[in-house]
LUMNUDO-623454 format. One record per residue (C-alpha): residue number from 1; x, z, y. Coordinates in steps of 0.1 Angstrom, whole numbers, plus 2048, in hexadecimal, padded with zeros to 3 digits. Each point is the difference from the previous one (the first is absolute). Layout:
<r num="NUM" xx="X" zz="Z" yy="Y"/>
...
//
This chain:
<r num="1" xx="8D7" zz="6F7" yy="66F"/>
<r num="2" xx="821" zz="7FD" yy="80C"/>
<r num="3" xx="810" zz="81C" yy="817"/>
<r num="4" xx="81F" zz="807" yy="80A"/>
<r num="5" xx="817" zz="817" yy="7F3"/>
<r num="6" xx="7FC" zz="817" yy="825"/>
<r num="7" xx="7D9" zz="7FD" yy="7F8"/>
<r num="8" xx="7FD" zz="80A" yy="7DE"/>
<r num="9" xx="81E" zz="81D" yy="807"/>
<r num="10" xx="7E7" zz="807" yy="817"/>
<r num="11" xx="7E7" zz="804" yy="7EE"/>
<r num="12" xx="803" zz="80C" yy="7E3"/>
<r num="13" xx="812" zz="81C" yy="813"/>
<r num="14" xx="7DD" zz="808" yy="80D"/>
<r num="15" xx="7ED" zz="7FD" yy="7E2"/>
<r num="16" xx="814" zz="818" yy="7EF"/>
<r num="17" xx="809" zz="81A" yy="816"/>
<r num="18" xx="7F5" zz="81E" yy="7F2"/>
<r num="19" xx="7E3" zz="819" yy="80C"/>
<r num="20" xx="809" zz="81B" yy="81A"/>
<r num="21" xx="7F6" zz="81A" yy="7E9"/>
<r num="22" xx="812" zz="7F1" yy="7E3"/>
<r num="23" xx="81F" zz="819" yy="80B"/>
<r num="24" xx="7F4" zz="824" yy="7FB"/>
<r num="25" xx="827" zz="808" yy="805"/>
<r num="26" xx="80A" zz="7F0" yy="81F"/>
<r num="27" xx="7E7" zz="812" yy="81A"/>
<r num="28" xx="80C" zz="81C" yy="7F5"/>
<r num="29" xx="822" zz="7FA" yy="805"/>
<r num="30" xx="7FA" zz="7F0" yy="824"/>
<r num="31" xx="7EF" zz="823" yy="808"/>
<r num="32" xx="81D" zz="815" yy="7F6"/>
<r num="33" xx="7E5" zz="80D" yy="7DE"/>
<r num="34" xx="817" zz="7F2" yy="7E5"/>
<r num="35" xx="815" zz="81D" yy="7EE"/>
<r num="36" xx="823" zz="7F9" yy="800"/>
<r num="37" xx="7FF" zz="805" yy="7D9"/>
<r num="38" xx="7EB" zz="7E0" yy="7FF"/>
<r num="39" xx="81E" zz="7F2" yy="813"/>
<r num="40" xx="812" zz="802" yy="7ED"/>
<r num="41" xx="7EC" zz="7F4" yy="7E6"/>
<r num="42" xx="7FF" zz="7DE" yy="816"/>
<r num="43" xx="822" zz="7FE" yy="800"/>
<r num="44" xx="808" zz="807" yy="7D9"/>
<r num="45" xx="7E6" zz="7E9" yy="7F7"/>
<r num="46" xx="819" zz="7E5" yy="81A"/>
<r num="47" xx="81A" zz="805" yy="7EB"/>
<r num="48" xx="7EC" zz="7F3" yy="7E5"/>
<r num="49" xx="7F3" zz="7E2" yy="812"/>
<r num="50" xx="818" zz="7F2" yy="816"/>
<r num="51" xx="81B" zz="7F8" yy="7E8"/>
<r num="52" xx="7E9" zz="7F4" yy="7E4"/>
<r num="53" xx="7F0" zz="7EB" yy="81D"/>
<r num="54" xx="823" zz="7F2" yy="80C"/>
<r num="55" xx="806" zz="7F3" yy="7D8"/>
<r num="56" xx="7DF" zz="7ED" yy="7FF"/>
<r num="57" xx="808" zz="7EA" yy="821"/>
<r num="58" xx="822" zz="7FE" yy="7F7"/>
<r num="59" xx="7F0" zz="7ED" yy="7DF"/>
<r num="60" xx="7E5" zz="7EC" yy="810"/>
<r num="61" xx="81F" zz="7F5" yy="816"/>
<r num="62" xx="813" zz="7F0" yy="7E3"/>
<r num="63" xx="7E1" zz="7F7" yy="7F4"/>
<r num="64" xx="7F6" zz="7E8" yy="81A"/>
<r num="65" xx="821" zz="7F8" yy="80E"/>
<r num="66" xx="7FA" zz="7DC" yy="7EC"/>
<r num="67" xx="7DE" zz="7FB" yy="804"/>
<r num="68" xx="7F4" zz="80F" yy="81D"/>
<r num="69" xx="823" zz="808" yy="812"/>
<r num="70" xx="7EA" zz="808" yy="824"/>
<r num="71" xx="7EB" zz="820" yy="7E8"/>
<r num="72" xx="828" zz="80A" yy="7FA"/>
<r num="73" xx="80B" zz="802" yy="81C"/>
<r num="74" xx="7E1" zz="819" yy="80D"/>
<r num="75" xx="805" zz="810" yy="7DD"/>
<r num="76" xx="825" zz="806" yy="808"/>
<r num="77" xx="7FD" zz="812" yy="824"/>
<r num="78" xx="7E5" zz="813" yy="7ED"/>
<r num="79" xx="81A" zz="80B" yy="7E8"/>
<r num="80" xx="815" zz="809" yy="818"/>
<r num="81" xx="7EF" zz="812" yy="815"/>
<r num="82" xx="7F3" zz="81B" yy="7E9"/>
<r num="83" xx="828" zz="801" yy="7F8"/>
<r num="84" xx="800" zz="80D" yy="823"/>
<r num="85" xx="7E5" zz="815" yy="801"/>
<r num="86" xx="807" zz="80F" yy="7E4"/>
<r num="87" xx="820" zz="80D" yy="813"/>
<r num="88" xx="7EA" zz="80F" yy="818"/>
<r num="89" xx="7EA" zz="812" yy="7E9"/>
<r num="90" xx="820" zz="818" yy="7F0"/>
<r num="91" xx="7F9" zz="80F" yy="827"/>
<r num="92" xx="7DA" zz="804" yy="7FC"/>
<r num="93" xx="802" zz="80E" yy="7DD"/>
<r num="94" xx="81B" zz="81F" yy="80D"/>
<r num="95" xx="7E9" zz="807" yy="81F"/>
<r num="96" xx="7E4" zz="803" yy="7EC"/>
<r num="97" xx="811" zz="81B" yy="7E6"/>
<r num="98" xx="7F8" zz="7E1" yy="7E0"/>
<r num="99" xx="813" zz="809" yy="7E5"/>
<r num="100" xx="805" zz="7E7" yy="7E8"/>
<r num="101" xx="811" zz="811" yy="7E0"/>
<r num="102" xx="7E0" zz="809" yy="7EF"/>
<r num="103" xx="7E2" zz="7E6" yy="814"/>
<r num="104" xx="7E6" zz="7F0" yy="7E6"/>
<r num="105" xx="7ED" zz="7E4" yy="816"/>
<r num="106" xx="7E1" zz="7FB" yy="802"/>
<r num="107" xx="7F2" zz="7E7" yy="7ED"/>
<r num="108" xx="7E4" zz="7F6" yy="81E"/>
<r num="109" xx="81F" zz="7FC" yy="812"/>
<r num="110" xx="814" zz="7E6" yy="7EB"/>
<r num="111" xx="7E2" zz="7EC" yy="7F5"/>
<r num="112" xx="80C" zz="7F0" yy="821"/>
<r num="113" xx="828" zz="7F3" yy="7F8"/>
<r num="114" xx="7F2" zz="7FB" yy="7DC"/>
<r num="115" xx="7E3" zz="7DE" yy="810"/>
<r num="116" xx="81F" zz="7F9" yy="816"/>
<r num="117" xx="816" zz="7FB" yy="7E2"/>
<r num="118" xx="7E5" zz="7EC" yy="7EA"/>
<r num="119" xx="7FC" zz="7EB" yy="81F"/>
<r num="120" xx="81F" zz="7F6" yy="7FA"/>
<r num="121" xx="7FF" zz="7F6" yy="7E2"/>
<r num="122" xx="7DD" zz="7F0" yy="7FA"/>
<r num="123" xx="7F9" zz="7F2" yy="824"/>
<r num="124" xx="804" zz="7E5" yy="815"/>
<r num="125" xx="81E" zz="806" yy="81E"/>
<r num="126" xx="7EB" zz="7F7" yy="817"/>
<r num="127" xx="7E5" zz="810" yy="7F8"/>
<r num="128" xx="812" zz="81D" yy="801"/>
<r num="129" xx="80D" zz="7FB" yy="81C"/>
<r num="130" xx="7E3" zz="7FB" yy="811"/>
<r num="131" xx="7EB" zz="820" yy="7EB"/>
<r num="132" xx="821" zz="816" yy="80F"/>
<r num="133" xx="801" zz="7F6" yy="821"/>
<r num="134" xx="7DB" zz="80B" yy="807"/>
<r num="135" xx="801" zz="821" yy="7EB"/>
<r num="136" xx="822" zz="802" yy="815"/>
<r num="137" xx="7E8" zz="801" yy="823"/>
<r num="138" xx="7F0" zz="825" yy="7F4"/>
<r num="139" xx="81E" zz="80F" yy="7F7"/>
<r num="140" xx="812" zz="7FB" yy="81D"/>
<r num="141" xx="7E9" zz="810" yy="812"/>
<r num="142" xx="7FD" zz="817" yy="7ED"/>
<r num="143" xx="823" zz="80A" yy="802"/>
<r num="144" xx="800" zz="7FF" yy="82A"/>
<r num="145" xx="7E8" zz="81E" yy="7FE"/>
<r num="146" xx="814" zz="813" yy="7E7"/>
<r num="147" xx="821" zz="7F9" yy="816"/>
<r num="148" xx="7ED" zz="80C" yy="823"/>
<r num="149" xx="7EC" zz="820" yy="7E6"/>
<r num="150" xx="825" zz="804" yy="7F3"/>
<r num="151" xx="80D" zz="805" yy="828"/>
<r num="152" xx="7E4" zz="812" yy="810"/>
<r num="153" xx="7F7" zz="81A" yy="7E7"/>
<r num="154" xx="817" zz="803" yy="7E5"/>
<r num="155" xx="819" zz="7FD" yy="81A"/>
<r num="156" xx="817" zz="7E9" yy="7E9"/>
<r num="157" xx="820" zz="7F5" yy="80A"/>
<r num="158" xx="806" zz="7D3" yy="80A"/>
<r num="159" xx="816" zz="804" yy="7E1"/>
<r num="160" xx="7E2" zz="80F" yy="7E8"/>
<r num="161" xx="7E9" zz="7E3" yy="810"/>
<r num="162" xx="815" zz="7E5" yy="7FC"/>
<r num="163" xx="7EF" zz="7F1" yy="7DF"/>
<r num="164" xx="7DF" zz="808" yy="810"/>
<r num="165" xx="80F" zz="7E9" yy="820"/>
<r num="166" xx="811" zz="7E3" yy="7F0"/>
<r num="167" xx="7DD" zz="7F6" yy="7EE"/>
<r num="168" xx="7E8" zz="807" yy="81C"/>
<r num="169" xx="81A" zz="7EB" yy="817"/>
<r num="170" xx="7F6" zz="7D9" yy="7FD"/>
<r num="171" xx="811" zz="7E8" yy="7F3"/>
<r num="172" xx="7FF" zz="7DD" yy="811"/>
<r num="173" xx="817" zz="7F4" yy="7E8"/>
<r num="174" xx="7EE" zz="808" yy="7E1"/>
<r num="175" xx="7E1" zz="7F5" yy="80E"/>
<r num="176" xx="813" zz="7DF" yy="804"/>
<r num="177" xx="809" zz="7FE" yy="7E0"/>
<r num="178" xx="7DE" zz="808" yy="7F0"/>
<r num="179" xx="7F3" zz="7E7" yy="816"/>
<r num="180" xx="816" zz="7E1" yy="7F6"/>
<r num="181" xx="7FB" zz="811" yy="7DC"/>
<r num="182" xx="7DF" zz="7FC" yy="801"/>
<r num="183" xx="7FA" zz="7DE" yy="810"/>
<r num="184" xx="819" zz="7EE" yy="7E9"/>
<r num="185" xx="7E3" zz="812" yy="7E4"/>
<r num="186" xx="7EB" zz="7EE" yy="810"/>
<r num="187" xx="80E" zz="7E0" yy="801"/>
<r num="188" xx="809" zz="800" yy="7E0"/>
<r num="189" xx="7E6" zz="80D" yy="7F3"/>
<r num="190" xx="810" zz="81B" yy="7EB"/>
<r num="191" xx="7E7" zz="81B" yy="815"/>
<r num="192" xx="7E2" zz="808" yy="7F1"/>
<r num="193" xx="7EE" zz="816" yy="81D"/>
<r num="194" xx="7E6" zz="80B" yy="7E9"/>
<r num="195" xx="81A" zz="813" yy="7E6"/>
<r num="196" xx="810" zz="80C" yy="821"/>
<r num="197" xx="7E5" zz="812" yy="808"/>
<r num="198" xx="7F9" zz="80E" yy="7E7"/>
<r num="199" xx="825" zz="80E" yy="7F9"/>
<r num="200" xx="800" zz="810" yy="824"/>
<r num="201" xx="7E2" zz="80B" yy="7FA"/>
<r num="202" xx="80B" zz="813" yy="7E2"/>
<r num="203" xx="822" zz="80E" yy="817"/>
<r num="204" xx="7EE" zz="80E" yy="817"/>
<r num="205" xx="7EA" zz="811" yy="7E7"/>
<r num="206" xx="81C" zz="80E" yy="7EE"/>
<r num="207" xx="810" zz="80C" yy="826"/>
<r num="208" xx="7DE" zz="814" yy="7FE"/>
<r num="209" xx="806" zz="80E" yy="7E4"/>
<r num="210" xx="81F" zz="809" yy="80C"/>
<r num="211" xx="7F8" zz="80F" yy="819"/>
<r num="212" xx="7E3" zz="815" yy="7F1"/>
<r num="213" xx="816" zz="80E" yy="7E2"/>
<r num="214" xx="815" zz="812" yy="81C"/>
<r num="215" xx="7E2" zz="807" yy="812"/>
<r num="216" xx="7F5" zz="80F" yy="7DF"/>
<r num="217" xx="81A" zz="816" yy="7FE"/>
<r num="218" xx="7FE" zz="826" yy="7FE"/>
//
């Protein structure tokens, strides 16, 4: 069956959409019942995730520059976005009172960036574009909910919420780049839909592990 890139992105995102009950923590944040200590853990874990993902995306951009230039443009933009997000994360961590000096990251939270690094080393770049784009839809929704809750229930400033605002805001440019990369992968036969869906499913599973690990902390 022949797909357009837009059709494939839409159907894959719908297929891989997480179960509404897969995230135990975001509903608690939305209700204002998650303790500030848990918010601090979220900030601390992200201080590990963001730079790791940025380096993985930079590597993917370098890897795909010759064979998959459309994918390289997508990954370059992702890496730049992670750098901007990292700058915004500082204010959130400060508002939570997070102490990074002696923090030991949780394995369940760091499985996601570890798998992104695996994809950067092993997966076909067009497949990674499709898998990541499907995963980002859920992440963006979580961030939008958290940004609202931080203001409504925790009294956080706009500066402290900027990390989540950044990911919650739709990015037409990134969407355009993803569509171009997936279309190029389809046109050249370098995109394997089955592999991309497998990668996307694992990404969603590791993201669920992230939220469950945070929720399980005292």
